[in-house]
Each structure stands twice: as structure tokens, then as C-alpha cells.
N, C-alpha and C positions, 0 to 999 in steps of 0.2 A: 509435533503434531501438525497436520496439514489443515489449513484454514481456507475457506472460500468466502469472499465478500462481494456481494452484488452492489455495484456502485450506484450513486444517484447524482444526476446532473452533469455527467461527463460522457465523453465519446467512448471511453473504455466501459465495457459492460460488467466485467467481473475481474477480481484480483484473487489469485491463488498463491499461497506462500506457506512455508514451514516455519514454525517458531519453536526453537529448542533452547531451553535455558536462557531465554531472553534474546537469543541471536536469530536473525532472520536469514532464511535460505530459500533457494528454489522459487524465486519470485517470477510470476507470470501474469501479465495483463492480457485480457481478451478484448480486442477492439482498440480504438484510440490511435494515436500517432505512433506507429511502429518504432521508428528510430528513437524518438524521445523516450518512450517507455522502456525500450531495451537499455537505454542509457541510465535511466533512473534505477532499473533493476540491477545493472552492473555496479553502480555506485553504492547501492544499499546492501548488496550481497555480503553476508558475513558480519554485518554491523549490528550493534545493539538496538533493539526495537525502540528503547527510550530516546536514543540519539536521533534516530530517523524521525520519530514523532516530533521532537523539538525542532528539527530542521525543516520538515515539510508541512507542518500544520499551518493553515491559514493562507497558503498560496492559492491565488485565484487565476483563472484562465479567462482572459479578456473581461467581458461583462458578467461572467458567471460568478456566483458566490462561492464556488469551489473549483477544484481542478483534480486531475488524476493523482498528482502528488499528495494533495490534501485528502483525497479519498483513501489513499494508501495509509496515511497517518491515522485516519479514522478506523480503518480495518485493523491496524496494529493495536490501537487503543482497545477496540472491542475484544480482540483475541487475548490481550493481556488481562482484561477485566473479567473474561469468561473463558478460562483456559480449558474447560471441559466441553465447550460447544464447538461444533464444526460449522 
């Protein structure tokens, strides 16, 4: 199932991804630091959502209380807790 997550407090505005049997695929960030977010997407592709959440949760960007990786973890948590919602 495809999920869209509107980020809060980051340069990236939205994250889109597929979640199939707990595995994350087709990750796309809209906005943000293009190269870094492509790197995060490539590293997370095909991995278990739980593993990604454990790895990325709590990462901060400078003085901000969150980051694009942290927002991705939040998006995955929401998708896993609400599998019927898009």
C-alpha cells in the first residue's frame, strides 16, 4: 500500500513510500536536501520498517527537534499503526 506523509519542521514537505508486509519500497521525499534524501531512500529501500524506525528515530537536524530521517521514522510508525489509512 502506498502512503503519503506530510512532514513537520523539515525542509522536505512530503514523504511517499510503499509498505508491503513490513518492507519499505519506492521511497520519495519532496523537497529537502536532494542528495542526502536520495541516500536515505537508497539505504532504506527493501528494509524492514521496524529496523528503519529504530535506526532513524530521534535524529535531529541542527537546532531543530526533528529531521527528515526522524520524520520518515514517524511516517513509518503511522503507517504501521494505521495500515488502512493513506
